[in-house]
TILO-323192 format. One record per residue: residue number from 1; x, y, z of N, C-alpha, C, O in turn. Coordinates in pm, whole numbers, plus 32768, in hexadecimal, padded with zeros to 4 digits. Layout:
# TILO-323192
{NUM, {X, Y, Z}, {X, Y, Z}, {X, Y, Z}, {X, Y, Z}}
...
***
This chain:
# TILO-323192
{1, {5AAB, 8983, 37A7}, {5A9F, 8A16, 37CD}, {5A2A, 8A23, 384B}, {59BE, 89E8, 384D}}
{2, {5A53, 8A6C, 389E}, {5A00, 8A6F, 3913}, {597D, 8AC5, 3903}, {5925, 8ABF, 3959}}
{3, {5970, 8B19, 388E}, {5914, 8B76, 3884}, {588D, 8B34, 3834}, {5833, 8B79, 3805}}
{4, {5891, 8ABB, 382F}, {582A, 8A73, 37E1}, {57A0, 8A7C, 382E}, {579C, 8AAF, 389F}}
{5, {573D, 8A4F, 37F7}, {56B0, 8A63, 3835}, {56AB, 89F0, 3897}, {5675, 8A08, 3903}}
{6, {56DC, 8971, 3882}, {56D9, 8909, 38EE}, {571C, 8928, 3978}, {56F9, 88F3, 39E2}}
{7, {577E, 8980, 396C}, {57BB, 89C1, 39E8}, {5749, 89FC, 3A33}, {5732, 89D5, 3AA6}}
{8, {56FD, 8A5D, 39F6}, {5697, 8A9B, 3A3D}, {5639, 8A3E, 3A7B}, {5619, 8A48, 3AF2}}
{9, {5606, 89D7, 3A20}, {55AD, 897D, 3A5E}, {55EA, 8934, 3AE6}, {55A8, 891E, 3B4C}}
{10, {566B, 8915, 3AD2}, {569F, 88C6, 3B45}, {56B4, 8936, 3BD1}, {56A2, 8912, 3C46}}
{11, {56DB, 89B3, 3BAC}, {56CB, 8A0B, 3C15}, {5650, 8A14, 3C57}, {5649, 8A15, 3CD2}}
{12, {55E1, 8A1D, 3C02}, {5560, 8A1A, 3C3F}, {5543, 8998, 3CA3}, {5503, 899D, 3D0C}}
{13, {5579, 8935, 3C70}, {556F, 88BB, 3CC4}, {55B5, 88B5, 3D34}, {5585, 887A, 3D95}}
{14, {5630, 88F1, 3D39}, {5684, 8904, 3DBB}, {563D, 8961, 3E1A}, {563D, 894D, 3E93}}
{15, {55FD, 89CF, 3DDE}, {55B8, 8A21, 3E3F}, {553B, 89DF, 3E6F}, {551B, 89EB, 3EE5}}
{16, {54F0, 8999, 3E1B}, {5478, 8961, 3E3D}, {5492, 88FB, 3EBE}, {544E, 88F6, 3F25}}
{17, {5502, 88AF, 3E9F}, {552E, 8838, 3F09}, {5570, 886E, 3F7A}, {5556, 883A, 3FE7}}
{18, {55CA, 88D6, 3F75}, {561D, 890C, 3FE3}, {55D4, 897F, 4043}, {55EE, 8990, 40BA}}
{19, {5587, 89BA, 4007}, {5543, 8A35, 404A}, {54BD, 8A29, 4076}, {5498, 8A34, 40EB}}
{20, {5472, 8A11, 4011}, {53D6, 8A02, 4023}, {53A4, 89AC, 4089}, {5353, 89D8, 40DB}}
{21, {53CA, 893C, 408B}, {5398, 88E8, 40EB}, {53A8, 8902, 418B}, {536E, 88BE, 41E0}}
{22, {53F9, 8968, 41A4}, {5417, 898B, 4222}, {53C1, 89FF, 424E}, {53BA, 8A1F, 42C5}}
{23, {5374, 8A48, 41DE}, {5330, 8AA4, 4208}, {528D, 8A89, 41E4}, {5234, 8AD0, 4213}}
{24, {527A, 8A2C, 419A}, {51EE, 8A05, 4173}, {51CC, 898F, 41C3}, {5220, 8936, 41C6}}
{25, {5154, 897E, 420C}, {514C, 88FC, 4253}, {511E, 8892, 41F0}, {50E2, 88A8, 4187}}
{26, {5140, 8820, 4220}, {511E, 87AA, 41D6}, {5093, 8773, 41F7}, {5047, 8744, 41A3}}
{27, {507A, 877E, 427A}, {4FF1, 8754, 4298}, {4FD6, 878D, 4321}, {5032, 87B5, 4368}}
{28, {4F50, 8792, 4347}, {4F3C, 87C3, 43D2}, {4EED, 8750, 441E}, {4E81, 8724, 43F8}}
{29, {4F35, 8725, 4493}, {4F02, 86C0, 44E7}, {4EB7, 871E, 454D}, {4ED8, 8791, 456C}}
{30, {4E3C, 86CD, 4582}, {4DE3, 8728, 45DC}, {4E3C, 8735, 466D}, {4E3A, 87A2, 46A6}}
{31, {4E79, 86DC, 469B}, {4EB7, 86F9, 470E}, {4F35, 8738, 4717}, {4F51, 877F, 4778}}
{32, {4F86, 8722, 46B6}, {5007, 875B, 46AB}, {501B, 87CE, 465D}, {5088, 8808, 465F}}
{33, {4FAB, 87FA, 460D}, {4FB6, 886B, 45A6}, {5000, 884F, 453F}, {5021, 87DB, 4525}}
{34, {502A, 88C7, 44EB}, {506C, 88AC, 4464}, {50E1, 8854, 4471}, {512A, 8861, 44D4}}
{35, {50FC, 87F9, 4414}, {5181, 87B6, 43FD}, {51D1, 87FA, 4391}, {51A4, 8806, 431F}}
{36, {523E, 8822, 43B4}, {52A6, 8857, 433D}, {5304, 87E0, 4335}, {5303, 8784, 4387}}
{37, {5350, 87E8, 42D2}, {53C0, 878E, 42AC}, {5425, 8783, 4315}, {5467, 871C, 4323}}
{38, {5434, 87F7, 4367}, {54A6, 87F1, 43BC}, {5478, 87AC, 4435}, {54CD, 878F, 4489}}
{39, {53FD, 8790, 4448}, {53CF, 873F, 44C5}, {53EF, 86B6, 44B1}, {53FE, 8678, 451A}}
{40, {53FF, 866F, 443A}, {5413, 85F1, 4429}, {54A4, 85DA, 43DA}, {54C0, 8612, 4370}}
{41, {54EE, 858B, 4418}, {557A, 857F, 43ED}, {5573, 8536, 4360}, {55B9, 8562, 4305}}
{42, {552C, 84D5, 434D}, {5522, 848D, 42D5}, {54FC, 84E5, 425F}, {5537, 84E8, 41F3}}
{43, {5499, 8527, 427E}, {5467, 8579, 4213}, {54BD, 85F1, 41F3}, {54BB, 8624, 4183}}
{44, {5503, 8619, 424B}, {556D, 868A, 4233}, {55E7, 8650, 41E1}, {5624, 8695, 4190}}
{45, {5607, 85CE, 41FB}, {5686, 8589, 41C1}, {5661, 857D, 4133}, {56B3, 858E, 40DA}}
{46, {55D7, 855D, 411B}, {55B1, 853D, 4092}, {55BE, 85BD, 403E}, {5604, 85C9, 3FDA}}
{47, {5572, 8618, 4074}, {557E, 869D, 4030}, {560B, 86DD, 4010}, {5627, 8717, 3FA7}}
{48, {565A, 86CA, 4076}, {56E1, 86F1, 4064}, {5739, 8697, 3FED}, {578A, 86C6, 3F9D}}
{49, {5715, 8621, 3FF9}, {5746, 85CB, 3F90}, {571B, 85E8, 3F07}, {576A, 85DE, 3EA8}}
{50, {568F, 8611, 3EF7}, {5673, 863B, 3E7C}, {56BA, 86BE, 3E48}, {56F0, 86C6, 3DDA}}
{51, {56B4, 871C, 3E9F}, {5707, 8786, 3E88}, {5794, 8776, 3E61}, {57C0, 87B8, 3E02}}
{52, {57E2, 871F, 3EA7}, {5870, 8700, 3E80}, {5880, 86CA, 3E09}, {58E0, 86EF, 3DC5}}
{53, {5821, 8664, 3DD5}, {5827, 861E, 3D61}, {5812, 8692, 3CEE}, {5859, 8697, 3C8A}}
{54, {57B2, 86E3, 3D07}, {57A9, 874E, 3C9E}, {581B, 87A6, 3C93}, {5841, 87C4, 3C22}}
{55, {5855, 87D3, 3CF7}, {58CA, 8821, 3CEF}, {594E, 87CF, 3CB0}, {59A2, 8808, 3C6A}}
{56, {5952, 8749, 3CD2}, {59A9, 8704, 3C8F}, {598D, 86F5, 3BF0}, {59E8, 86F5, 3B9E}}
{57, {5912, 86EB, 3BD2}, {58F5, 86E8, 3B4D}, {5914, 876F, 3B01}, {5946, 8773, 3A91}}
{58, {58F4, 87D3, 3B45}, {5937, 885E, 3B15}, {59C3, 885C, 3AF1}, {59E9, 8883, 3A82}}
{59, {5A0E, 8831, 3B47}, {5A95, 8826, 3B42}, {5AD1, 87C9, 3AD1}, {5B41, 87DD, 3AA3}}
{60, {5A82, 8765, 3AA9}, {5A9B, 870D, 3A2C}, {5A7E, 8740, 39AD}, {5A63, 86F3, 3951}}
{61, {5A81, 87C3, 399C}, {5A51, 87F8, 391E}, {5AAC, 87CF, 38AA}, {5A7D, 87D8, 3838}}
{62, {5B28, 87A2, 38B9}, {5B73, 877D, 3846}, {5B57, 86EB, 3829}, {5B7C, 86BE, 37BC}}
{63, {5B20, 86A7, 3876}, {5AFD, 860F, 3867}, {5A62, 860D, 3864}, {5A1E, 8602, 38CA}}
{64, {5A30, 861A, 37EA}, {599A, 8625, 37D2}, {595C, 8589, 37F4}, {58EF, 8584, 382D}}
{65, {599D, 8517, 37D4}, {5964, 84A2, 37EC}, {5977, 847E, 3883}, {5923, 8430, 38AF}}
{66, {59CF, 84A5, 38D2}, {59CA, 8499, 3961}, {5975, 84F0, 39AA}, {5948, 84CC, 3A16}}
{67, {5956, 856F, 3974}, {5905, 85CD, 39A1}, {5860, 8585, 399A}, {580C, 858C, 39F4}}
{68, {5851, 8543, 3918}, {57D1, 850F, 38FA}, {57AC, 849B, 396C}, {573C, 848A, 399D}}
{69, {581F, 8451, 3989}, {5806, 83DC, 39E8}, {57F6, 8412, 3A73}, {57A9, 83DA, 3AC1}}
{70, {583A, 847A, 3A96}, {5835, 84BF, 3B24}, {57A3, 84ED, 3B3D}, {5768, 84E3, 3BA9}}
{71, {576E, 8522, 3AC3}, {56D8, 8553, 3AD8}, {566F, 84E8, 3ADD}, {5605, 84F5, 3B1B}}
{72, {5693, 8479, 3A96}, {563F, 8408, 3A99}, {5634, 83D7, 3B29}, {55C7, 83C3, 3B5F}}
{73, {56BA, 83C2, 3B6F}, {56B3, 838C, 3BF7}, {566A, 8401, 3C44}, {561B, 83DC, 3C9C}}
{74, {5677, 8476, 3C33}, {5629, 84E0, 3C89}, {55A5, 84C9, 3C76}, {555E, 84C8, 3CDA}}
{75, {5576, 84B7, 3C0E}, {54E5, 8491, 3BE4}, {54B5, 841C, 3C41}, {544D, 8424, 3C84}}
{76, {5508, 83AF, 3C40}, {54DE, 8339, 3C92}, {54E3, 8361, 3D2C}, {549B, 8323, 3D7A}}
{77, {552E, 83BC, 3D57}, {552E, 83E5, 3DDF}, {54BE, 842E, 3E10}, {5482, 841D, 3E7A}}
{78, {54A7, 8489, 3DAC}, {541C, 84DA, 3DAD}, {53A8, 8483, 3DB4}, {534D, 849C, 3E02}}
{79, {53A8, 841B, 3D62}, {532B, 83B6, 3D66}, {5325, 8377, 3DE6}, {52BB, 8365, 3E20}}
{80, {539B, 8354, 3E16}, {5398, 830F, 3EA9}, {535E, 836F, 3F09}, {5309, 8347, 3F59}}
{81, {5386, 83F1, 3F09}, {5356, 8442, 3F75}, {52BF, 8469, 3F59}, {5274, 8485, 3FB6}}
{82, {529A, 846A, 3EE1}, {5202, 8475, 3EC2}, {51B9, 8409, 3EF2}, {5154, 8417, 3F38}}
{83, {51ED, 8390, 3ECC}, {51B9, 831B, 3F0E}, {51A1, 8303, 3FA6}, {513F, 82CA, 3FD6}}
{84, {521B, 833F, 3FF4}, {520F, 8359, 407F}, {51A5, 83B7, 40B6}, {5165, 83A2, 411D}}
{85, {5196, 842F, 405F}, {5121, 8482, 407A}, {50A7, 8443, 4074}, {505D, 8443, 40D7}}
{86, {5086, 8408, 4000}, {4FFE, 83C7, 3FF4}, {4FEB, 8364, 4063}, {4F84, 8362, 40A6}}
{87, {504F, 8310, 4075}, {5040, 82A3, 40EC}, {500E, 82F6, 4176}, {4FAC, 82D4, 41B9}}
{88, {505F, 8363, 4193}, {504D, 83B5, 41FB}, {4FC5, 83E4, 420B}, {4F87, 83DA, 4275}}
{89, {4F8F, 8420, 418F}, {4F1A, 846F, 4185}, {4EA5, 8406, 4192}, {4E3D, 8426, 41CA}}
{90, {4EB7, 8392, 4160}, {4E4D, 8335, 4176}, {4E37, 82F4, 41FD}, {4DCC, 82C1, 421F}}
{91, {4EAB, 82F9, 424C}, {4EA7, 82E5, 42DB}, {4E73, 835A, 4327}, {4E39, 8347, 4392}}
{92, {4E82, 83D5, 42F7}, {4E4E, 843A, 434E}, {4DBC, 8448, 4336}, {4D7F, 848A, 438B}}
{93, {4D78, 8415, 42D2}, {4CE4, 842C, 42C3}, {4C99, 83C4, 4315}, {4C1E, 83CB, 4316}}
{94, {4CD2, 836B, 4357}, {4C88, 8316, 43A7}, {4C61, 8344, 442A}, {4C17, 8301, 4473}}
{95, {4C97, 83C1, 444E}, {4C90, 83EA, 44E0}, {4BEF, 8407, 44F0}, {4B9A, 8405, 4498}}
{96, {4BE0, 8420, 457C}, {4B48, 8459, 45A4}, {4B4D, 84EA, 4584}, {4AE4, 851C, 455B}}
{97, {4BB8, 8536, 4592}, {4BBC, 85BD, 4584}, {4BE7, 85D4, 44F5}, {4C41, 858E, 44C6}}
{98, {4BB4, 8627, 44B7}, {4BE4, 865D, 4438}, {4C71, 8691, 4430}, {4C95, 86E2, 4485}}
{99, {4CC4, 8669, 43D1}, {4D4A, 868F, 43AE}, {4D4D, 86D6, 4328}, {4D02, 86B6, 42CC}}
{100, {4DA1, 8731, 4320}, {4DB8, 8779, 4297}, {4E20, 8745, 4254}, {4E83, 8725, 4296}}
{101, {4E23, 8733, 41C8}, {4E99, 871C, 418A}, {4EDD, 879B, 4156}, {4E99, 87E6, 4111}}
{102, {4F4E, 87B7, 416D}, {4F7C, 8842, 413E}, {4FB6, 883D, 40AA}, {4FC3, 87D6, 4068}}
{103, {4FD5, 88B5, 4084}, {5009, 88C6, 3FEE}, {508D, 8898, 3FDD}, {50BC, 8891, 3F6B}}
{104, {50D7, 8875, 404B}, {5163, 8847, 4040}, {5168, 87BD, 4012}, {51CF, 878E, 3FE1}}
{105, {50FC, 877A, 4020}, {510D, 86F4, 3FEF}, {510C, 86F0, 3F49}, {5125, 8689, 3F0B}}
{106, {50F3, 8752, 3F19}, {5103, 8762, 3E80}, {518C, 8789, 3E47}, {51A1, 878D, 3DCE}}
{107, {51E5, 87A4, 3EA3}, {526B, 87CC, 3E74}, {52AE, 875D, 3E20}, {52E9, 8779, 3DB8}}
{108, {52A4, 86DF, 3E4D}, {52E9, 867D, 3DE9}, {529B, 866B, 3D5D}, {52D4, 8635, 3CFE}}
{109, {5228, 8693, 3D55}, {51D7, 869C, 3CD3}, {5228, 870B, 3C73}, {5259, 86F3, 3C04}}
{110, {5229, 8779, 3CB0}, {5263, 87F4, 3C62}, {5301, 87DC, 3C47}, {533F, 8813, 3BEC}}
{111, {5335, 8788, 3C9D}, {53CE, 8765, 3C8A}, {53CD, 8703, 3C18}, {541F, 8713, 3BBE}}
{112, {5386, 86B0, 3C16}, {5371, 8649, 3BA2}, {5357, 868D, 3B18}, {538F, 8668, 3AB0}}
{113, {5306, 86EA, 3B20}, {52D5, 872C, 3AA4}, {535C, 877E, 3A6C}, {538D, 876F, 39FC}}
{114, {5385, 87CE, 3ACC}, {541D, 8807, 3AA9}, {548A, 87B5, 3A73}, {54D1, 87D8, 3A15}}
{115, {5495, 8744, 3AB5}, {54F3, 86EC, 3A8F}, {54E1, 86AD, 3A06}, {553C, 8696, 39B7}}
{116, {5465, 8696, 39F6}, {5434, 865C, 395C}, {5455, 86D6, 38F7}, {5485, 86C0, 3888}}
{117, {543D, 873F, 391D}, {5454, 87A9, 38BA}, {54F3, 87C6, 389C}, {5524, 87E9, 3831}}
{118, {5532, 87AF, 3914}, {55CC, 87A7, 38FF}, {55FE, 8757, 38B1}, {564D, 8778, 3858}}
{119, {55D0, 86D3, 38CA}, {5608, 865F, 3871}, {55E1, 8661, 37D2}, {5624, 862F, 3777}}
{120, {555B, 86AA, 37C5}, {554A, 86B3, 3742}, {559A, 8731, 36F5}, {55AB, 8736, 367C}}
{121, {55C5, 878F, 374F}, {562B, 87E7, 370E}, {56B5, 87AC, 3701}, {56FB, 87CE, 36A2}}
{122, {56E5, 874D, 3762}, {5759, 8718, 374B}, {5758, 86AA, 36D6}, {57C1, 868C, 369C}}
{123, {56E7, 8674, 36B7}, {56DB, 8611, 3640}, {56D5, 8661, 35BE}, {56FD, 8631, 3554}}
{124, {56A3, 86D4, 35C8}, {56A3, 873F, 354E}, {573D, 8767, 3545}, {576B, 875C, 34D3}}
{125, {578D, 8791, 359E}, {580F, 87A6, 3597}, {5869, 8741, 3555}, {58C0, 8761, 3504}}
{126, {584E, 86C0, 357E}, {58A0, 8654, 355D}, {5877, 862D, 34CE}, {58CD, 85FE, 3485}}
{127, {57FA, 863C, 34A1}, {57D9, 862B, 3416}, {581B, 8683, 33B3}, {5844, 865B, 3346}}
{128, {5823, 870F, 33E7}, {586B, 8771, 33AA}, {58F1, 8763, 338C}, {5922, 8786, 3320}}
{129, {5939, 8728, 33F7}, {59CD, 86F8, 33F3}, {59DA, 869A, 3392}, {5A34, 86A3, 333F}}
{130, {5988, 863B, 3394}, {5991, 85AD, 333E}, {597C, 85DA, 329F}, {59BE, 85A7, 3244}}
{131, {591D, 8639, 328D}, {58FB, 8666, 320D}, {5987, 86AE, 31D9}, {59B3, 868C, 316B}}
{132, {59C1, 8702, 321A}, {5A3E, 8763, 31FD}, {5AAF, 86F6, 31D8}, {5AF7, 86FF, 3175}}
{133, {5AB4, 868F, 3235}, {5B24, 8630, 3222}, {5B12, 85E1, 31A1}, {5B71, 85B6, 315F}}
{134, {5A8F, 85D0, 3180}, {5A77, 8583, 30F7}, {5A8F, 85D5, 307F}, {5AA4, 8599, 3015}}
{135, {5A8E, 8649, 3081}, {5AAD, 86A7, 3010}, {5B3F, 86AA, 2FF8}, {5B64, 86C3, 2F86}}
{136, {5B9C, 8694, 3056}, {5C23, 86A1, 3049}, {5C64, 8635, 2FED}, {5CDD, 8636, 2FD9}}
***
């Protein structure tokens, strides 16, 4: 059923990954100014792939185990994106002029939190279905 709570969590992940990085700056470089996700092709591809995996997970609502696995893959992709941001921020701090880290660097963290909540709800549904099957 598509009206479950994990669908809401996954819709939030889609909105976080597909819309927010293009309006919130990731970091501010002194010479170039604020950097958004649309300025770097690799970052925008990673954000779009996170959004697509979350949308695919929404469409797999009848196959809870597959939905769980797709969410785990999405978490790994978000961890990779977060690692890339940490690496990039560590390289930014060595400049002579001060650079600012933007709030957009926290988007993968929020996505991971909502994916964990979605997986917890999927597991709860799966346990409920198994308990009903046991009573038959």
